[in-house]
C-alpha positions in Angstrom: -18.4 -5.8 41.7 -16.1 -7.6 44.1 -12.9 -6.3 45.6 -9.6 -8.1 44.9 -6.9 -8.2 47.5 -3.4 -9.6 46.9 -2.2 -10.8 50.3 1.2 -12.3 51.0 0.9 -16.0 51.8 3.6 -15.9 54.5 3.4 -12.4 55.8 -0.2 -11.2 55.4 -0.6 -7.4 55.3 -2.7 -6.6 58.4 -4.4 -3.6 56.8 -5.8 -5.8 54.0 -6.7 -8.6 56.5 -8.7 -6.1 58.6 -10.5 -4.8 55.5 -11.4 -8.3 54.5 -12.7 -9.0 58.1 -14.9 -5.9 57.8 -16.4 -7.1 54.6 -17.1 -10.5 56.1 -18.6 -9.0 59.3 -20.9 -6.9 57.1 -22.4 -10.0 55.6 -20.0 -10.3 52.6 -19.1 -13.5 50.7 -15.4 -14.0 50.2 -13.1 -16.4 48.3 -10.0 -17.1 50.2 -7.0 -19.5 50.3 -6.6 -22.4 52.7 -3.9 -25.0 53.3 -5.7 -27.4 50.9 -7.6 -25.4 48.2 -9.4 -22.1 47.7 -12.7 -21.9 49.6 -15.7 -19.6 49.6 -17.1 -18.6 52.9 -18.8 -16.1 55.1 -19.5 -15.2 58.8 -21.2 -18.0 60.8 -24.2 -15.8 61.6 -25.0 -14.6 58.1 -27.9 -16.7 56.6 -28.2 -14.5 53.5 -24.5 -15.0 52.7 -24.9 -18.7 53.2 -27.8 -18.7 50.7 -25.7 -16.8 48.2 -22.9 -19.3 48.5 -25.4 -22.1 47.8 -26.5 -20.4 44.7 -23.0 -19.8 43.5 -22.0 -23.4 44.1 -25.5 -24.7 43.1 -25.7 -26.9 46.2 -28.8 -27.6 48.2 -29.4 -27.5 52.0 -28.1 -31.1 52.4 -24.6 -30.1 51.4 -22.4 -29.8 54.5 -20.4 -26.6 55.2 -17.2 -26.7 57.2 -16.8 -24.5 60.3 -13.4 -22.9 59.9 -11.9 -22.2 63.4 -8.7 -20.4 64.4 -7.7 -22.8 67.2 -8.7 -25.8 69.4 -10.3 -23.5 72.0 -12.7 -22.2 69.4 -13.5 -25.8 68.2 -14.4 -26.6 71.8 -17.0 -23.8 71.8 -18.9 -25.2 68.8 -18.3 -29.0 69.3 -18.4 -31.5 72.1 -14.8 -32.6 72.6 -13.9 -35.3 75.2 -10.4 -36.0 76.5 -9.4 -38.5 73.9 -10.7 -36.3 71.0 -9.0 -33.3 72.6 -5.6 -35.1 72.5 -6.0 -36.0 68.9 -7.2 -32.6 67.8 -4.3 -31.0 69.7 -1.8 -33.2 67.8 -3.2 -32.6 64.3 -4.4 -29.0 64.3 -3.7 -26.8 62.5 -3.6 -29.0 59.5 -5.5 -30.2 56.4 -8.1 -32.2 58.3 -11.8 -31.8 58.7 -13.1 -33.4 61.9 -16.7 -34.5 62.3 -17.9 -33.9 65.8 -21.2 -33.5 67.8 -22.2 -29.8 67.7 -23.0 -27.7 70.7 -26.0 -25.3 70.8 -23.7 -22.5 69.5 -24.0 -23.9 66.0 -27.1 -22.7 64.1 -29.4 -25.7 63.3 -29.3 -24.9 59.5 -25.6 -25.9 59.5 -26.1 -29.3 61.1 -26.4 -32.7 59.6 -30.1 -33.2 59.0 -30.4 -36.4 61.0 -27.6 -35.9 63.6 -26.4 -32.9 65.4 -23.0 -33.1 63.8 -20.7 -30.5 62.2 -17.4 -30.6 60.3 -14.7 -28.4 61.8 -11.2 -27.6 60.9 -8.2 -25.4 61.8 -6.3 -24.6 58.6 -2.6 -24.4 58.5 -2.6 -21.2 56.3 -1.2 -17.9 57.4 -3.8 -15.8 55.4 -6.7 -17.8 56.8 -5.4 -17.7 60.3 -4.8 -14.0 60.2 -8.4 -13.5 58.9 -9.9 -15.7 61.6 -7.9 -13.8 64.2 -9.2 -10.5 63.0 -12.7 -11.7 62.8 -12.6 -13.2 66.3 -15.2 -15.8 65.2 -15.3 -18.8 62.9 -16.3 -18.8 59.2 -18.6 -21.2 57.4 -16.9 -22.4 54.2 -17.0 -24.9 51.3 -14.4 -25.6 48.6 -14.5 -23.2 45.7 -15.7 -25.6 42.9 -17.7 -24.3 40.0 -21.0 -26.0 39.2 -20.4 -29.0 37.0 -16.7 -29.2 37.8 -14.9 -31.8 39.9 -11.7 -29.9 40.8 -11.4 -26.7 42.8 -10.5 -23.4 41.2 -6.8 -22.5 41.6 -6.4 -19.2 39.7 -7.6 -16.1 41.6 -7.6 -14.1 38.3 -9.9 -16.7 36.7 -12.1 -16.5 39.8 -12.2 -12.7 39.4 -13.1 -12.9 35.8 -16.0 -15.4 36.4 -17.3 -14.5 39.8 -16.6 -10.8 40.5 -20.3 -10.0 40.1 -21.3 -12.7 42.6 -19.0 -12.3 45.6 -17.8 -9.3 47.6 -14.1 -10.1 47.9 -11.5 -12.4 46.3 -8.3 -12.9 48.1 -5.3 -13.8 46.0 -3.0 -15.7 48.4 -1.0 -17.4 45.7 -1.2 -21.1 44.8 -2.5 -23.2 47.6 -3.2 -26.6 45.9 -6.4 -28.4 44.9 -6.5 -31.4 47.2 -9.4 -31.9 49.6 -8.9 -32.2 53.3 -8.7 -35.6 55.0 -12.0 -36.2 56.9 -12.1 -38.0 60.2 -15.2 -38.8 62.2 -14.7 -38.3 66.0 -18.2 -39.4 66.9 -17.2 -42.8 68.4 -14.5 -43.9 70.8 -12.2 -44.9 67.8 -11.7 -42.2 65.1 -13.0 -43.3 61.7 -11.3 -42.2 58.5 -14.0 -41.1 56.1 -11.9 -39.6 53.3 -8.2 -39.5 52.4 -7.0 -36.2 51.4 -4.0 -33.8 51.9 -3.7 -34.5 55.6 -1.7 -37.6 56.5 -4.4 -40.3 57.0 -2.1 -42.9 58.6 -2.7 -41.8 62.3 -6.4 -42.6 61.7 -6.1 -45.8 59.9 -6.4 -49.2 61.5 -3.1 -51.1 61.5 -3.0 -53.8 58.8 -2.9 -57.4 59.9 0.5 -58.9 60.1 
């Protein structure tokens, strides 16, 4: 049976954050709030936890996970970031964006795009997630908390507790955090490419319309 922590969305209780980090470091699977929707995730190095998440979400190995990082410096450890990409990332992180970048050797192969060495990374603008990542001192692998057969993310931590407490190790109630996906931007070419419009303002990554 999972644990259930109520953590203040603006002033996270450090004691609970540290307990949550311990659960993750021990291979636990956790549902947690972000700046776009609730997510389910685990430590980057825990293959068994990743497999559990795939079973809960009923997704296969082709479904991409997002690497949740605490800051731009951590992104640079796991992705190749040139000067132009660095300036854009600095301007738009933290925020509700997922950036597709070429991965470094620090990223386990099982998390990469099957045909290209790419990975989705993001720095969430969420106090609870930031505190958790800071306590972990490492990134988390995550996907949006959507039940199999559904199209929208779950928004009620108590419903998550009722339905999933036998399948995860921890549910963090951080209040309402929305149900809109992140904006996804590919940084693989010289010019950023907007792949999906979401909560993050897409306009900086859109080509200007013709006059």
